N, C-alpha and C positions, 0 to 999 in steps of 0.2 A: 583350465576348465573351471567353470563356476560350480561351487560346491554348495549343496543344500546344507543349511545350518545344522541339521540333525543327521546328516549322512555320515556313516563311518568310513574313514579312510582305510586303505589296505593295511597301513601301519597299525592303526588302532585295533582292527580285527585281529591281526597277528599277535598284538600285545595281549588281547584278551584270551586268545587260544593258548599262548605261552603261559599266562598266569594260571589257567585251569590245569595245564599239564604239570606245572610246578607243584600245585596242590596235590594232585594225584600221586606224583612221584614221592611226595613227602608222607604218603600213607593216608592222606585224607581225601576221599573222593570228592571231586569238584561238582557241586550241585547234584549229588547222586540221589539224595532223598527225593521221593515223589512229592511234588508240591501241587496242590489243587488250588488254582487261582480263584479268587473271590469273583462273584458276579459283578461285573462293572456296567451292567446295562443301565442302571439308574444314572450313572455318571455320563455315559455316552449319550443319554437322552437330554442332557442339559445343554443349553446354548452357551451361557457364560456364567461365571461366578465372580465374586469379589474377594480379594485378600487384603489384609492390612498388616503392616508391621508395627503393632503397638507393643512396646517393650519398656523395660526399665530405663532405656536410653532415650525414649521419646521426649521431645521438648515441646513446651507450650508455644502458642503463637504470641501470647501476651507476655510482657516482661514480669508480671507479678503472679503468674499462674502456676509456677513450679511447686510441687509438693512431693514429699518422699513417696517411694513406691507403694508402701502399704496404704497410705492415704489416697494416692492416685487410683489404686484398685478399688478402694471403698467408694470413691466418687464416680466410678465408671458407670454410665447409664446404659446397661445392657439392652434394655427394651428399645431405647432410642437408636442405638447402634444398629440393631437388627432391622428395625422398621425402615431406616434409611436405605439399607442395602436391599431389602425386599421391594421397596417402592421403586428402586432403580431398575428392577427387572431381573436381578440375579437369582439364580436357583440354588446356589450353594455358597458357603463361606469357607475360606481358608484363614484361620486365625493363628497368629504366632504365639505359642505358649512360652517359648524361651528362645533367645537368640544369642547375641554375643556374650551377654551376661546370663548365668544360670539363675534367673529370678522368675519364679512361677507364680502367676496370679491365682493361686489355689493352694489348699493344704496338700502336703505330700510328705509322709513320714520317711520315705526312702531318701529324699533330698535332705530332710532335717537330720537324719542320722549321719549323712556324709559331711554336711556343712550347714549348721543352723543359721537362721536369719535370712533365708532366701525364698521363703514361701509366705503366704498370707492366710489370715484367718478366714477371709471371705473366699468362698469357692466360686470365683467369677467364671471359670471355665464351665462349671456345672450349670450355672445360671444361663450362660450363653447357649449351652446345648439345649436347655429347656425353651429358651426364647426362640431359637432357630426352629425347633420342632413345632412350636406354636404357630409360626409363620410359614410353615411348609418348606423351610430351607434345610438342605443337608449341611452337616458340619464336618469339616476336615481340620485337624490340628497340625500345624507346622511345629516341628521340634528340632532344636539344635543342641547337641551335646555340650557346646560351649568350650571345647578344647581346640581353639583356633589361634595359633600364633601369638599366644599371650594376651588375648582379649580379656580373659578372666583368669589370671595366674593362680589366684588362691583356690579357685575351683579346680583347675587342672591338677594341682597337687593333691587336693582333698579327695577327688574322685578316683585317683590312681593313674592318671594319664602318664605321669613320669615315674611310676613305680617300676622296678625291674620285672616284677611279675604282673603282667597285664591282665591276668584273670580277675584281679580286683576291679579294674576299670570296667571290664565286660559285665561282671555280676552287679556292680553298682548301677550301671546304665539300664540293664535289663530289669532290675528291681523297680526303677522309676516307671518304665513303660508298663510293667505288669500291674503296678498299683493303680495307675491312672486308667488302664484298660478295664480292670475289674470295677472301678468306681463308675465309669461312664457307660459301659456296656454299648448297646446299640445306638445310644445318643451321639456318639462320635463314630462316624461312618468311614473315616479314613485318616491316615497319617501321611504327611509329607516330610521326609527326613533330609535335612541339609548336612553339608560338610562331611559326607562319607569319606572324602579325599583327605581328611585329617586323621582318619582312623585306618586307612588302607591306601598304600602308595601305588597300587596297580593301575589306577585309572588314568585318564587323560591329564588330570591335575594330580599333583602330589604335594600336599601341604602338611605332611606329618612332621612334627617338630619334637618328637621323642624317639628314643632308641627302642624299637619294637622287639629287639632280641629274638627275631624270627617269629614273633607272634602274628597269627592270622586272625583278624577280627571275625567273630562268629555271626555272620549275617543271617544264617538260617535260624539261629536261636533268637537273634534280634527280631526277626519277623514274627516268630512264634510268640515272643513276649508282647509285641505290638498288637497282636490279635487276641490277647487275653481278654476274656469277657465278651468277645464278639468275633467269632471266626470269620465272618464275612466282611470285616473291616478292611478297607483297601490300604495298601502300602506302596509307597514310592521311595526309592533310594536314589537321591540326586547325585549325579556325577559332576555337577557344575554347569555354569552358564554355557549354553550353546554346545553341549557335549552329550554324548550318549554312550555310556559305558555300563556294562552289567556286572555289578559286584556279586550278584547272586540272582538266580532265576526265581528265588523266593520273594517275588513282589508282583504287584497287580497292574499298576499303571505307570506311565512315563512321567518323570519329573518335569520335563518339558520347559525348563527355564530358558526363555528366549529373550526377555527384556524388551525387545522391539517386535514389530509386526512382521516376523520372518518365519521361515521354516514351515510354509503351508503344507500340511500332510496330504498324501495321496491315498492313504488307506486308514482304516480305523485302528488297526493294530500295527505295532512295529514288527520288524523281522524277528524280534525276540518274544513276540506274542504278548506284548504289554499293550493295554488300552492307551491310545494316544491322548496327549494332553499338551496344551500350550499355556505358558504363563508369561504375560507381558506386563511391563510397568507402564501404567496409563499416564502417570503424571511425574512425580518426583523420581528422577533417574537414580537417586541414592537409596530408593525404596523406603528408608527410614527417615522420619522427620526429626533429625538430630541436631538441627541448627537453631540456636536461641533467637527469639524475636524475628522469626522468618515466617511469612504468610504461607498458608497451604498452597501447594503447587497446582496450577491449572493443567489441563490435559496437554500432552506433548503432540497429540495427533488430531487431525480433523475428523469430523463425523463420517465422511464417506469412506476413507481408508479403514477406519475401525469397523464400520458396518460390513464392508466387503471382506475383511479378514475373518470376522466371526462367521459370516455366511459361508466362506470358502472352507473353513475348518469344519463347520457343522455338516457340510455335504458328506464328509467322511465319518460323521458321528464322533467328532473330536471336540470336546468343550474347550473354551478359552477362559482362563482366569486373568482378571485385571487387578493389579495392585493399585490401591488408592491411598493417597497421602492422608495421614491421620496424626493429630497432635496429642500431647499428653492428656488433654482434657477430654479426649475421645471424639473430638470434632473431625468429621471427614471433609475432604475437599468438595465443596458444593458444586463447583464447575464440572468436576469429574463425574459426580453423581448425575448431574443434569445431562451430560453427554451420553451416559449409559442409558438414561431414560429414553433419549431419542433413538438410540440403537435398538432398544427393545421395541419401540413403536414401529421401526422400519422392518424388523424381523417378523413382526406379527402377521 
């Protein structure tokens, strides 16, 4: 039987029920707190948005363009970046604040207390938020806790991922989210959280590489911290590529990481009452421009299927995010931007 990429199998449903029952048996009610989901109407009204994986690991197209992270952040042209995305017809941006390495393009005292040297003097995220607002774009920040199979071992140990008492890990991460939430307020309208499966083994994927000692990650507290400074901020807890697992009902929209043009929705909301969302990689299938002396990738798909995919998703009021290749100098793939400009004209 053909399976929709986002449909839950009976095994996955039973696994989720069993996990909830285990939490309740342990004396902690599973998702018992009343949670009032944020208003997702602005998101549902969007046709498509653009995401970029610009991180400390991004590489330049040219051989002589590599500079340290602090300098790369200082050179990043926020206005040009936002103007390109707005001109292509996008209505929102998902920007990667931290990925495999816990390196943030902004000041953050919470990170500095854990491991100095991983933040910047320039508040590029704040400038990005202001530039998006000036162009009428909504801003969602992607965040990864960077405790993923040794991608950043020094950070894993500093943040408490391998400590016997995992409460240190939780409090450190919650502190980061709270600080950023207070600073940016309503300028950051959403979070997209990656690698939940490295903090919680219950989902379809399990990439936990530490002994949890029975610790259950506090997702409800995580969401509360993520909404600090703006209660209407949207939250998505990703369960991984082409999966749908609910770590907590305390979230607002679907992670929807599809990579390809698959999983066309039939309703606006999932069975778990999350606003639908699809996230496809428009060009570079590695998502991150991490190869030296490599040109920015052209689109993987032709104009017609991309347009049809967006139109089909939009019929159910489900927006589509397209990840576009970007190099260390903040140059976006011109071919991908041109394709999205054509998509916009066809949807008009």
